[in-house]
N, C-alpha and C positions, 0 to 999 in steps of 0.2 A: 294356254296364257302364256304371256310372257311379263315380267316384271322388271322393272328399273328402280334402283334406290338410290339417294343423293345423300351427301353428309355435307351441313354447311357447319361451320363454326362461326356463333357469334362473341364479340368483346365489347360488353358493355360498360359505358361511363356510367355509373350508379347516380353521380349527381345530376346531370342533365339528362339522361335517359337515351343519348345518341347510342350508336353503336358501327361497329365494324364488322362486317360480313365477309367471309371467306369460302366460297365453294366454286363447283363446276360451272362452265358457262351453261346458258340456257339452252343452246343448240346441239350440245353432244360434240362439240368440236375437241374435245381433249384440253381445253383452255381453262384458265383459272379467273374467277369472275372474284375481285375484291373491289367493296363498296363501303362507302361511308354513309349512314343514315340517320337522319334529323329532322324533326318536326315534319315525318311523313314525305321525305324527300330522299332519293335515292342518287347518290351521285358515284358513278361507277366506272371503273375500268377492267380490261379484259385484257390479260397477260397470256403468254405461253407457258408450260410448266417450268421449263429450265430456268427462266428468267424470275419465276416466282420463288423457285427453290433459292437461286441466289440473293433475292431480296431478303427472304427469311434469314437467310445465313447472317447475312450483314447487318440486320437488325439485333440479332442476336448477339453478333460480336460487339454491337455499340452499346446495347442495353441490356444483356444479359445477366449482368451480375450485378446489377443496380438494385435490386429488390431488397 
């Protein structure tokens, strides 16, 4: 038998119930799927891992110390 596991991270807006989900693409192409989900609608885009890492770095640089 062979098994595959996937890890997704969701960030919820507790006031309105929407969330952002980040995880691997569904086709197993080593891409990153980033989606915004609201009212049972998924608005998604897929990017490569390198670009996703650079986006995360930029977001942390802009907003990382605003907590």
